[in-house]
Every structure is written in structure tokens, then in C-alpha cells.
C-alpha positions in Angstrom: 71.6 91.2 91.3 73.1 87.9 92.4 75.5 88.1 89.5 76.3 90.6 86.5 78.4 89.5 83.3 81.5 91.5 83.0 81.4 94.8 81.7 82.9 98.3 81.7 81.6 102.3 81.6 82.5 105.7 82.0 81.1 106.2 85.5 82.6 105.5 89.1 81.3 102.4 90.8 81.1 102.4 94.6 79.7 98.9 95.7 79.5 98.0 99.4 77.8 95.5 101.7 76.3 97.5 104.5 77.8 96.4 107.9 74.4 95.6 109.4 74.1 93.0 106.6 73.3 89.7 107.1 74.5 87.0 104.9 75.2 83.7 104.6 77.9 84.0 101.6 80.1 87.0 100.9 79.5 88.5 97.9 82.6 88.7 94.9 83.2 90.8 92.4 85.9 91.4 89.7 87.7 94.0 88.3 90.3 94.0 85.8 90.4 89.8 86.3 91.3 90.3 90.4 88.6 89.2 92.3 87.3 90.8 95.5 85.6 89.1 98.6 83.3 91.6 100.2 82.9 91.5 104.0 80.4 93.7 106.3 81.5 97.0 106.0 83.5 96.9 103.4 83.8 98.8 99.8 84.4 98.5 96.5 85.8 101.6 93.9 85.5 100.9 90.4 87.0 103.6 88.2 85.8 104.2 84.6 87.0 102.1 82.4 87.8 99.2 84.2 86.5 95.4 83.2 84.5 94.1 86.4 81.4 91.6 87.2 79.7 90.8 90.1 80.3 87.0 90.0 78.2 85.9 93.1 75.9 88.1 95.5 73.8 85.3 96.9 72.1 87.3 99.5 71.1 90.8 97.4 72.7 92.9 100.2 75.6 94.8 97.7 74.5 98.3 97.5 75.9 100.5 94.8 76.4 104.1 93.6 77.4 105.3 90.1 78.6 109.0 89.0 80.2 111.1 86.7 84.1 111.6 87.0 84.1 114.9 85.6 82.8 115.8 89.0 85.9 115.5 90.4 87.8 116.4 87.3 86.4 119.7 87.0 87.5 120.7 90.7 91.6 121.5 91.2 91.2 120.5 95.1 90.6 116.8 94.2 92.8 116.9 90.8 96.1 115.9 93.0 94.1 112.8 94.1 92.9 111.3 91.3 95.7 109.5 90.0 96.0 108.1 93.9 92.0 107.2 93.7 92.6 105.0 91.1 95.2 102.7 92.7 92.5 101.9 95.2 89.7 99.3 94.8 89.0 97.6 98.3 88.7 99.0 101.7 88.2 96.7 104.2 86.2 97.1 107.2 88.9 94.7 109.7 91.7 96.7 108.5 91.0 100.6 107.9 87.8 100.4 110.3 87.6 104.5 110.6 87.8 104.9 106.9 85.2 102.2 106.1 83.2 103.8 108.7 82.7 107.1 107.5 83.2 106.0 103.8 80.3 103.9 104.4 78.2 106.7 106.5 78.5 108.8 103.4 77.5 106.2 101.3 74.0 105.3 103.3 73.2 108.8 103.7 73.1 109.4 99.7 71.2 105.9 99.4 68.7 107.4 102.0 68.4 110.6 100.4 66.9 108.7 97.2 64.4 106.6 99.0 62.9 109.6 101.3 61.2 112.7 100.0 64.2 115.6 100.2 63.6 119.3 98.7 67.3 118.9 97.0 68.1 115.7 96.7 70.5 115.9 94.1 72.1 118.8 95.9 72.0 116.8 99.0 73.4 113.6 97.3 76.3 115.8 95.8 77.4 117.7 98.7 77.6 114.2 100.6 79.8 112.7 98.1 81.7 115.4 97.8 82.5 115.1 102.1 82.9 111.3 101.0 85.9 112.1 99.0 87.1 115.0 101.4 87.5 112.0 103.7 89.1 109.4 101.6 91.4 112.1 99.9 92.0 113.3 103.5 93.3 109.5 105.1 95.2 108.9 101.9 97.4 111.6 102.8 97.8 111.2 106.3 99.0 107.7 105.7 101.7 105.6 104.0 99.5 105.1 100.9 100.5 108.2 99.6 103.8 107.2 99.8 103.6 103.9 98.2 102.7 105.9 94.8 106.4 106.8 94.8 107.2 103.2 93.8 105.4 104.3 90.5 107.6 104.8 87.4 107.9 108.4 86.0 106.9 112.1 87.6 103.8 113.4 88.5 103.2 115.0 85.4 103.6 111.3 83.5 100.8 109.9 86.1 98.5 112.7 85.2 99.3 111.9 81.3 98.3 108.3 81.9 95.0 109.3 84.2 94.0 111.2 80.7 94.6 108.5 78.7 92.2 106.7 80.5 89.5 109.1 80.1 90.3 109.1 76.7 90.1 105.2 76.0 86.6 105.3 77.6 85.2 108.3 75.5 86.6 107.2 72.5 86.1 103.4 73.1 83.8 103.0 69.7 87.3 103.5 67.8 90.2 101.5 67.2 92.8 102.7 69.5 96.4 100.9 69.1 99.0 101.2 71.7 101.0 103.7 69.5 98.2 105.7 69.0 97.8 106.3 73.0 101.7 106.9 73.3 101.5 109.8 70.6 98.6 110.9 72.8 100.3 111.2 76.1 103.7 112.4 74.2 105.7 109.4 75.1 107.0 106.6 73.2 105.2 103.3 73.1 107.4 101.3 75.6 107.3 103.8 78.2 103.8 104.6 78.0 103.2 100.9 78.2 104.9 100.4 81.3 103.7 103.4 83.0 100.1 102.6 82.0 100.4 99.0 83.4 102.2 100.2 86.6 99.6 102.8 87.2 96.2 100.5 86.2 97.6 97.2 88.2 98.6 98.8 91.7 
């Protein structure tokens, strides 16, 4: 759509503007009150529980994919990267051309599977999704982005607690949750939990 009001959900969502898109005006999306303008070849990652909105998509050229985050949680190989994934939203073609091109390629493969007749469409889509995030994780591990997370307060275990708390909030969004409740759930003081939660989710 050319606009979609502020909302959130429990899925991972990828919004992208194909590199061959012909546009008169760049689409704009927001995540957690921060706006992102997409240029051709850009991808935007929206993680479970994040408030987001399609501010404008005047040429209707964006493509998107949603999937359950449990596809990663259940695989030990991906667990060390889950917190790192959450710190990243905008992959820009002009800044990271190799990564953007590879991720876009996998995304477009998955889109084509939905449009064409394949014998095992769900399996093929899942294979490409895992390959996409393997590429993503490998890139993060090989660049300074993985070093940037050292600025986050607390240990890796603390960051894992923040990640688990985000999932808990998404799963219990219909219940009244307070800072004290979530701090107790994570096993931290309210002050410490507030500090690391804010830092880890507003990278």
C-alpha cells in the first residue's frame, strides 16, 4: 500500500525496494519513531514488537516478506546472532553494495517462488530464507558491526535476556506489563533492565 498506519506484530518483516524499481519519490517507513528513506536496492528489517509504519510509498514499488522469528530461535546456529540482528534495520545499497545485492537476490528468489508454480514452494522459500540470513550473519561477523555491539552495556547473557524479554512482551501484549514485571522476569533490577533494554533496542 502507499500508506499503512502505525502498528506492530510478532513477525519479522523485511521491506525492500528492488534495485530495478523506477520511482519518482523514495518510499519512507518508520520504525520506533525513526524514519528511513529507501533507495533502489535498499532493505529494511523490522523485528518483532517494533512499532512501524509505511509513511509513504507513492509508486507502490516496495516488496515485503513476513515470517515467524521462531524459525531462528529453534536453531542453535543462529542464536549467537539474534541480538546482533535486532540492532540493524537499514541495509543501504550505496553503503554495503555486496551485502545488499546478496540479500535482495534471496528476497527476490522467495518472491518468485510465490508467483510461480513450484513443487515444494514452502521448503524452497525456507531454504532461501536460511541462506539469506546465513549470508547476513557472516557479513556481520566479518565487519566492524560485530565490534560495535561491545558498546552495549552488560554481558552477552544480559543481551540474551533482553532478546527473551522482547519475545515475552510480544507474546503477552494483551496483559498489563510493567517495568518491574519485566525486570523480575529477566532477573535484573528495574534500573539496570531499563538501561540495557533501551540501549539494546535503540541502536
